[in-house]
Backbone bond lengths (Angstrom), bond angles and torsions (degrees), N, CA, C in turn:
res aa  C-N    CA-C-N  psi(-1)  N-CA   C-N-CA  omega(-1)  CA-C   N-CA-C  phi
1 M - - - 1.470 - - 1.529 108.77 -
2 S 1.338 116.46 125.64 1.458 121.21 -177.97 1.524 110.63 -70.48
3 A 1.350 115.05 165.90 1.471 120.48 -179.72 1.525 110.74 -62.68
4 A 1.331 115.96 -40.84 1.472 119.96 -179.39 1.525 110.51 -64.88
5 L 1.321 116.19 -42.08 1.461 120.64 179.43 1.531 111.01 -68.38
6 F 1.329 115.91 -35.38 1.468 119.85 177.37 1.525 110.81 -63.93
7 N 1.335 116.79 -39.39 1.469 120.78 177.13 1.522 110.89 -65.33
8 L 1.331 116.38 -39.34 1.465 120.22 175.92 1.527 110.31 -62.82
9 F 1.319 115.64 -37.34 1.459 121.60 179.45 1.527 110.77 -64.04
10 L 1.335 116.46 -44.32 1.471 120.38 178.18 1.525 110.88 -64.02
11 D 1.341 116.53 -40.74 1.469 120.62 177.52 1.531 110.54 -62.61
12 A 1.331 115.94 -39.65 1.462 120.26 -179.28 1.529 111.17 -65.44
13 I 1.328 116.28 -38.57 1.475 119.82 176.79 1.523 110.27 -62.12
14 W 1.330 116.49 -45.82 1.462 120.56 179.10 1.530 110.95 -61.78
15 E 1.325 117.06 -42.42 1.467 120.58 179.81 1.530 111.01 -62.98
16 T 1.322 116.75 -41.49 1.464 120.14 178.04 1.521 111.33 -63.45
17 L 1.331 116.47 -46.05 1.470 120.26 179.00 1.521 111.27 -62.26
18 L 1.335 117.21 -37.72 1.462 121.00 178.85 1.520 111.07 -66.82
19 M 1.332 116.15 -45.57 1.470 120.20 178.81 1.515 111.04 -59.16
20 V 1.330 115.72 -49.33 1.463 120.45 -177.60 1.530 110.89 -67.32
21 G 1.342 116.87 -40.55 1.460 120.89 -178.74 1.519 112.87 -63.70
22 V 1.333 116.45 -49.88 1.470 119.93 -179.19 1.523 110.80 -67.25
23 S 1.334 116.91 -44.12 1.466 120.18 178.70 1.529 110.78 -62.48
24 G 1.328 116.28 -37.80 1.454 120.12 178.50 1.516 112.52 -64.31
25 L 1.324 116.69 -42.23 1.468 120.28 178.73 1.528 111.12 -64.78
26 V 1.331 116.26 -42.69 1.478 120.30 177.75 1.526 109.98 -62.73
27 T 1.326 116.16 -42.46 1.468 121.07 179.90 1.527 111.24 -63.15
28 L 1.315 116.65 -43.06 1.466 120.50 179.38 1.528 110.71 -65.33
29 A 1.340 116.22 -41.59 1.467 121.02 -176.77 1.528 112.26 -68.61
30 L 1.327 117.48 -32.74 1.471 120.76 -176.46 1.525 112.60 -105.60
31 G 1.314 117.05 -35.12 1.462 119.96 -178.68 1.520 112.99 -70.53
32 G 1.337 117.02 -36.25 1.462 120.46 178.13 1.524 112.40 -61.46
33 P 1.335 117.89 -55.10 1.465 119.43 176.70 1.531 113.05 -59.22
34 L 1.342 116.65 -35.46 1.471 119.57 177.91 1.528 110.43 -62.43
35 A 1.329 116.81 -39.67 1.464 120.57 177.52 1.528 110.97 -63.91
36 V 1.328 116.07 -40.29 1.470 120.31 178.12 1.521 110.30 -61.37
37 V 1.325 116.75 -44.34 1.470 120.86 178.66 1.524 110.74 -62.23
38 L 1.330 116.65 -43.04 1.462 120.38 -179.46 1.524 112.14 -61.23
39 V 1.336 116.38 -42.72 1.469 119.01 -175.37 1.529 112.12 -80.81
40 T 1.319 117.68 -31.43 1.481 119.25 -177.68 1.523 112.59 -82.52
41 T 1.334 118.38 -21.14 1.466 120.19 178.28 1.524 112.08 -96.34
42 A 1.329 117.00 -2.07 1.461 120.99 178.04 1.525 110.01 -71.13
43 P 1.333 117.58 162.97 1.473 119.67 176.98 1.526 111.21 -54.70
44 G 1.313 116.14 126.06 1.454 121.80 -178.06 1.511 113.83 89.50
45 G 1.344 117.67 -3.80 1.452 121.81 179.17 1.514 111.99 -75.59
46 V 1.330 116.06 167.38 1.469 119.51 -175.84 1.531 111.91 -73.00
47 F 1.333 117.05 -19.53 1.464 121.39 174.68 1.527 109.11 -122.19
48 E 1.298 117.06 47.40 1.471 122.24 -172.14 1.538 112.22 -50.33
49 A 1.342 114.17 125.70 1.461 121.75 176.64 1.523 106.86 -152.77
50 K 1.301 116.30 86.32 1.461 122.05 -169.75 1.529 112.79 -59.51
51 G 1.319 117.21 -45.24 1.462 120.42 -178.29 1.518 111.84 -63.57
52 F 1.321 116.09 -46.67 1.460 120.93 179.55 1.518 110.45 -63.28
53 N 1.325 116.45 -42.72 1.460 121.04 -179.11 1.529 111.08 -63.07
54 R 1.333 115.73 -40.03 1.459 120.13 179.99 1.526 110.71 -65.50
55 A 1.324 116.61 -42.45 1.464 120.68 -179.55 1.529 111.26 -67.47
56 L 1.333 115.70 -44.38 1.467 119.62 179.53 1.527 110.63 -64.44
57 G 1.323 116.31 -40.65 1.460 120.26 178.27 1.515 112.21 -61.93
58 A 1.334 116.77 -36.35 1.463 120.67 179.07 1.528 110.86 -65.64
59 V 1.335 116.52 -40.71 1.468 120.88 178.56 1.527 110.28 -64.76
60 V 1.323 116.08 -45.52 1.466 120.82 178.83 1.523 110.75 -59.99
61 N 1.324 116.69 -44.39 1.460 120.85 -179.44 1.532 111.85 -65.82
62 A 1.330 116.32 -33.96 1.463 120.10 179.58 1.523 110.93 -63.91
63 F 1.329 116.78 -43.80 1.465 120.12 178.91 1.529 111.15 -70.38
64 R 1.327 116.50 -37.18 1.468 120.27 -179.68 1.523 111.84 -66.15
65 S 1.326 116.69 -33.63 1.463 120.14 -175.51 1.520 113.30 -83.39
66 T 1.344 117.70 -7.58 1.463 121.28 -179.27 1.523 109.85 -87.01
67 P 1.332 118.43 121.86 1.476 119.87 176.95 1.521 111.58 -55.90
68 F 1.331 116.37 143.34 1.460 120.24 -173.14 1.524 112.85 -59.30
69 I 1.317 117.56 -41.22 1.458 119.75 -176.83 1.523 111.40 -63.98
70 I 1.343 116.98 -34.38 1.465 121.14 176.64 1.524 110.00 -71.86
71 L 1.329 116.26 -42.41 1.464 120.66 177.94 1.519 110.64 -61.50
72 L 1.321 115.96 -38.67 1.466 121.86 179.56 1.521 110.97 -57.84
73 V 1.325 116.21 -44.00 1.459 121.33 -179.23 1.527 110.82 -75.07
74 A 1.331 116.81 -42.20 1.465 121.05 -177.44 1.524 112.29 -63.59
75 L 1.334 116.58 -29.02 1.470 120.57 -176.96 1.529 113.15 -90.08
76 I 1.322 117.90 6.75 1.466 120.20 -177.99 1.537 112.77 -54.01
77 P 1.347 119.57 -47.68 1.480 118.63 178.36 1.535 112.31 -61.15
78 F 1.332 116.79 -40.81 1.468 120.48 179.71 1.520 110.63 -67.42
79 T 1.320 116.47 -40.86 1.463 120.64 178.17 1.519 110.95 -61.58
80 R 1.332 116.55 -44.03 1.468 120.50 179.03 1.532 110.32 -62.89
81 L 1.328 117.07 -36.70 1.469 121.35 178.95 1.522 111.20 -66.15
82 I 1.333 117.24 -38.03 1.465 121.58 -175.87 1.525 112.29 -78.29
83 V 1.332 117.36 -49.14 1.471 120.68 -173.03 1.524 113.73 -112.92
84 G 1.325 117.19 -5.27 1.462 120.28 175.96 1.510 115.18 82.48
85 T 1.323 118.31 3.99 1.458 121.77 179.33 1.526 108.97 -154.44
86 T 1.334 115.76 163.97 1.459 120.16 177.19 1.529 110.86 -119.34
87 I 1.324 116.56 9.71 1.459 121.76 -179.11 1.523 109.22 -124.65
88 G 1.314 116.41 141.53 1.460 120.69 177.16 1.510 112.88 106.06
89 I 1.322 115.43 174.82 1.462 120.24 -173.42 1.527 113.14 -67.38
90 W 1.338 117.59 -36.44 1.463 119.12 -178.90 1.519 110.94 -70.23
91 A 1.322 116.81 -31.38 1.467 119.87 175.13 1.526 110.58 -69.37
92 A 1.331 116.94 -32.33 1.470 120.46 179.28 1.518 111.90 -73.45
93 I 1.312 117.14 -29.18 1.465 121.15 -177.16 1.529 111.28 -61.67
94 V 1.325 117.42 -34.52 1.475 120.60 -178.20 1.528 111.41 -63.07
95 P 1.338 119.78 -58.37 1.475 118.32 178.92 1.528 113.40 -66.49
96 L 1.331 117.35 -31.47 1.464 119.43 176.66 1.526 110.76 -60.05
97 S 1.322 115.72 -45.33 1.470 120.48 -179.43 1.520 111.21 -66.75
98 I 1.332 116.46 -44.30 1.468 120.31 -177.80 1.524 110.75 -65.02
99 A 1.324 117.08 -34.16 1.468 120.03 177.64 1.523 111.60 -73.38
100 A 1.330 117.13 -36.15 1.465 120.92 -174.10 1.523 112.98 -81.53
101 I 1.331 118.14 -30.29 1.466 120.98 -176.02 1.537 111.88 -57.60
102 P 1.340 119.92 -54.25 1.475 118.21 179.04 1.520 113.36 -66.20
103 F 1.336 116.56 -31.75 1.468 120.56 177.71 1.528 110.21 -61.75
104 F 1.322 116.46 -50.05 1.461 120.79 179.65 1.523 111.30 -67.48
105 A 1.330 116.87 -36.48 1.464 120.25 -179.08 1.524 111.21 -60.50
106 R 1.324 116.91 -41.49 1.464 120.06 179.92 1.533 111.12 -68.72
107 I 1.326 117.06 -38.71 1.464 119.93 178.05 1.526 110.25 -64.92
108 A 1.335 116.31 -45.56 1.459 120.26 179.48 1.528 111.09 -65.44
109 E 1.327 116.28 -34.92 1.464 120.35 178.44 1.534 110.68 -59.68
110 V 1.322 116.34 -40.91 1.470 120.07 178.12 1.529 110.29 -61.10
111 S 1.333 116.56 -41.21 1.474 120.26 178.94 1.526 111.14 -63.62
112 F 1.321 116.49 -40.37 1.472 120.29 178.10 1.535 110.76 -65.00
113 R 1.326 116.69 -38.82 1.463 120.29 -178.02 1.538 112.14 -69.28
114 E 1.326 115.97 -21.81 1.460 119.67 -179.67 1.527 113.13 -82.01
115 V 1.325 117.03 -6.31 1.465 120.39 177.35 1.532 109.02 -65.68
116 D 1.307 116.58 133.29 1.464 122.63 -177.91 1.524 110.37 -55.50
117 R 1.331 115.56 122.28 1.462 120.66 179.89 1.528 111.38 -60.30
118 G 1.324 116.24 -29.24 1.457 119.95 179.88 1.517 112.85 -63.18
119 L 1.330 117.18 -33.15 1.465 120.50 178.10 1.524 110.77 -66.05
120 I 1.321 115.58 -39.77 1.470 119.79 179.01 1.523 110.20 -66.71
121 E 1.323 116.18 -43.75 1.472 119.79 179.54 1.519 111.27 -65.03
122 A 1.341 117.07 -36.10 1.462 120.39 177.83 1.525 110.69 -65.49
123 A 1.342 116.54 -41.08 1.470 120.60 178.17 1.522 110.78 -64.70
124 Q 1.333 116.88 -39.41 1.469 120.26 177.72 1.529 110.60 -64.97
125 A 1.331 116.71 -39.44 1.464 120.98 179.69 1.517 111.53 -65.43
126 M 1.337 116.55 -28.37 1.468 121.01 179.42 1.525 112.11 -84.94
127 G 1.337 116.08 0.22 1.462 120.09 176.07 1.512 114.95 89.89
128 A 1.311 118.04 15.56 1.469 120.85 179.16 1.521 110.01 -68.67
129 S 1.315 115.61 141.31 1.457 120.00 177.00 1.524 109.67 -74.22
130 R 1.324 116.15 168.72 1.461 119.59 -178.72 1.524 111.62 -64.74
131 L 1.318 116.62 -37.90 1.470 119.65 177.74 1.528 110.96 -68.02
132 Q 1.320 116.74 -36.87 1.464 120.02 177.34 1.525 110.95 -65.59
133 I 1.323 116.84 -36.89 1.465 120.61 177.46 1.526 110.23 -62.45
134 I 1.332 115.82 -42.71 1.469 119.86 179.84 1.520 110.50 -64.41
135 W 1.334 116.08 -49.09 1.465 120.62 -172.79 1.525 113.14 -76.38
136 N 1.336 116.99 -36.52 1.465 120.46 -173.23 1.537 114.51 -100.72
137 V 1.317 117.23 -14.68 1.464 120.02 -179.42 1.528 111.45 -118.11
138 L 1.330 116.91 -60.90 1.461 120.57 -174.81 1.532 112.79 -60.83
139 V 1.330 116.09 -54.30 1.469 120.00 -175.05 1.528 112.27 -63.20
140 P 1.349 119.76 -51.57 1.478 118.49 -179.39 1.526 113.60 -60.52
141 E 1.344 116.59 -40.06 1.466 119.56 -177.28 1.527 112.05 -71.36
142 A 1.325 116.49 -31.26 1.468 120.21 -177.26 1.523 112.59 -90.96
143 L 1.331 117.83 -5.38 1.466 121.54 -171.45 1.531 114.45 -56.51
144 P 1.337 120.35 -45.52 1.471 118.56 178.63 1.525 112.69 -57.92
145 G 1.318 116.65 -42.84 1.463 120.58 178.12 1.512 112.12 -66.59
146 I 1.331 116.30 -35.89 1.464 120.28 179.10 1.527 110.27 -66.13
147 V 1.337 116.48 -42.70 1.468 120.62 178.14 1.525 110.36 -61.77
148 A 1.338 116.75 -44.25 1.468 120.32 178.09 1.528 110.58 -62.89
149 G 1.320 116.91 -40.40 1.460 120.71 178.58 1.513 112.60 -67.26
150 F 1.325 116.62 -36.93 1.461 120.18 178.21 1.524 110.40 -67.79
151 T 1.324 116.30 -33.91 1.463 120.34 176.01 1.526 110.74 -61.90
152 I 1.333 116.07 -45.01 1.466 120.76 176.96 1.519 110.37 -60.87
153 T 1.327 116.59 -39.63 1.460 121.28 179.92 1.522 111.29 -64.45
154 L 1.333 117.20 -41.30 1.467 120.58 177.95 1.526 111.33 -63.02
155 V 1.319 116.47 -40.91 1.471 120.07 177.56 1.523 109.79 -62.55
156 S 1.332 116.44 -40.84 1.463 120.40 177.04 1.528 111.24 -63.87
157 L 1.326 116.90 -37.35 1.467 121.40 178.00 1.525 111.43 -65.33
158 I 1.320 116.90 -37.60 1.464 120.07 177.67 1.523 109.73 -61.55
159 S 1.325 115.80 -44.70 1.463 120.58 178.27 1.527 111.19 -62.61
160 S 1.316 116.81 -44.75 1.461 120.97 -178.99 1.520 112.10 -67.77
161 S 1.340 116.97 -34.63 1.468 119.84 178.90 1.521 110.86 -65.19
162 A 1.337 116.87 -35.65 1.467 120.40 175.70 1.520 110.49 -66.61
163 M 1.341 116.73 -38.32 1.454 121.05 177.86 1.532 111.20 -65.82
164 A 1.336 115.49 -36.71 1.465 120.09 179.63 1.521 111.47 -64.13
165 G 1.326 116.87 -24.51 1.454 120.50 177.77 1.511 112.79 -61.37
166 A 1.329 117.29 -22.63 1.459 121.33 179.98 1.526 112.51 -67.48
167 V 1.334 116.89 -19.10 1.471 119.99 179.53 1.530 110.75 -115.26
168 G 1.324 116.01 28.17 1.464 120.18 173.39 1.502 115.71 82.01
169 A 1.332 117.72 26.59 1.458 119.90 -178.58 1.527 112.87 -81.49
170 G 1.327 117.07 -12.30 1.456 119.78 -177.06 1.516 110.84 89.59
171 G 1.320 115.92 -175.63 1.458 120.40 179.50 1.513 112.84 84.31
172 L 1.319 115.54 -170.00 1.455 121.49 -175.77 1.524 112.44 -65.90
173 G 1.326 117.47 -34.95 1.460 120.33 178.39 1.514 111.96 -62.45
174 D 1.312 116.08 -43.02 1.463 121.35 178.45 1.527 110.58 -63.58
175 L 1.329 116.80 -42.50 1.463 120.97 179.01 1.529 110.94 -63.54
176 A 1.333 116.36 -41.40 1.459 120.17 179.43 1.526 111.71 -63.92
177 I 1.329 116.57 -38.85 1.473 120.39 179.62 1.522 110.85 -69.41
178 R 1.337 117.03 -49.84 1.467 120.87 -173.04 1.525 113.29 -71.66
179 Y 1.323 116.78 -38.31 1.465 119.59 -176.03 1.537 112.55 -106.78
180 G 1.322 116.24 -46.40 1.457 118.38 -177.71 1.514 113.72 -69.10
181 Y 1.360 116.71 -38.25 1.463 120.63 -176.49 1.533 112.45 -96.89
182 Q 1.334 116.46 -55.71 1.465 119.85 -174.61 1.528 113.04 -70.54
183 R 1.327 117.47 -31.61 1.469 120.41 -178.32 1.530 112.57 -108.51
184 F 1.321 115.97 7.56 1.469 121.65 175.24 1.529 112.99 56.40
185 E 1.345 115.97 38.22 1.464 120.95 175.96 1.535 108.15 -88.86
186 T 1.312 116.09 89.56 1.468 120.90 -176.37 1.524 111.91 -60.41
187 T 1.329 116.03 -36.15 1.470 120.19 -179.75 1.523 111.01 -60.74
188 V 1.329 116.00 -41.48 1.465 120.69 179.54 1.520 110.26 -64.83
189 M 1.331 117.52 -44.89 1.461 121.12 -179.30 1.527 111.11 -60.66
190 V 1.334 115.91 -45.80 1.471 120.06 179.54 1.526 110.73 -63.73
191 A 1.331 116.43 -42.06 1.467 120.39 -179.37 1.527 110.95 -63.55
192 V 1.328 116.87 -40.48 1.471 120.87 178.49 1.527 110.21 -62.57
193 I 1.327 116.83 -45.13 1.468 120.74 179.79 1.519 111.00 -61.09
194 V 1.329 116.50 -44.62 1.467 121.12 -179.04 1.528 110.90 -62.48
195 V 1.330 116.40 -45.08 1.467 120.34 -179.05 1.523 110.84 -65.63
196 L 1.333 117.59 -42.06 1.465 120.32 178.83 1.530 110.85 -62.31
197 I 1.325 116.61 -41.49 1.471 119.98 176.98 1.528 110.42 -62.23
198 A 1.330 116.59 -42.23 1.466 120.86 179.97 1.523 111.22 -63.60
199 I 1.334 117.06 -41.96 1.469 121.02 179.62 1.522 110.13 -64.27
200 V 1.335 116.26 -45.88 1.467 120.44 179.83 1.524 110.94 -61.29
201 M 1.322 117.00 -43.75 1.463 120.52 179.56 1.528 111.35 -63.59
202 A 1.342 116.72 -40.61 1.460 120.30 179.38 1.524 111.07 -64.53
203 V 1.334 116.42 -43.45 1.467 120.87 178.81 1.525 110.41 -64.07
204 Q 1.337 116.85 -45.13 1.460 120.74 -177.67 1.530 111.37 -64.44
205 M 1.312 116.75 -43.98 1.463 120.21 -179.65 1.521 111.52 -65.39
206 T 1.330 116.98 -40.24 1.461 120.89 178.19 1.523 110.96 -64.48
207 G 1.331 115.83 -46.20 1.460 120.09 178.85 1.514 112.38 -62.61
208 D 1.334 117.17 -42.85 1.467 121.01 178.81 1.529 110.80 -62.46
209 Y 1.325 116.33 -38.15 1.471 120.52 -179.46 1.530 110.75 -63.01
210 F 1.330 115.80 -49.51 1.471 119.12 -178.22 1.530 111.48 -67.68
211 A 1.334 117.58 -37.55 1.459 120.28 177.79 1.529 110.46 -63.43
212 Y 1.343 115.91 -40.73 1.467 120.30 179.37 1.535 110.68 -65.04
213 R 1.335 116.09 -43.86 1.464 119.51 179.99 1.525 111.88 -63.39
214 L 1.325 116.79 -41.03 1.465 120.72 179.61 1.527 110.47 -67.26
215 N 1.325 116.24 -33.89 1.463 120.44 -178.38 1.517 112.00 -72.79
216 K 1.348 115.85 -20.83 1.466 121.01 -178.93 1.525 113.46 -93.02
217 R 1.344 116.43 2.64 1.466 118.46 -177.86 1.523 111.20 -61.99
């Protein structure tokens, strides 16, 4: 691998980490609250609203069921409206976030649903408000599962960011397409695969560590 190609490789790693990092933060900031809304407005929830919950669930399921590559293309007008372009890492962050938010919300929702109903009833019996139940009971008890779910979401984002490279989003996927595939640079393709595996393993191990520590509190 030449010096120039090695520099491109380092830039691609940084672009991938930036895409995944920013998309992950957006997903955590919006997907977490979305999960809370889904679980608290469900039948038996502290803010029960069956009609609203059904409608919101349908929207979430619609985005979850759309393959990322199709969503990437379908969101081009929206992406251009938000960031002013449809090429590059910032353009990729928009569809990456929109795809990951409902995915993470459903995973986090499962963690919230696994919280012992008796704890919620005990908090209600002690006079806790609905917001206090969410903040002091639901979130702390579901946190290990949420961390594990967010780890899965980050791994999914890494995979999707590589796929986004096929349409000029930059990052390791773009490098693999332009040099590894189109120019038959086998070394580049192998290096991209190795780095992606290393990133995924690092993310998974970090997430597992924090989930384990939270579960042992």
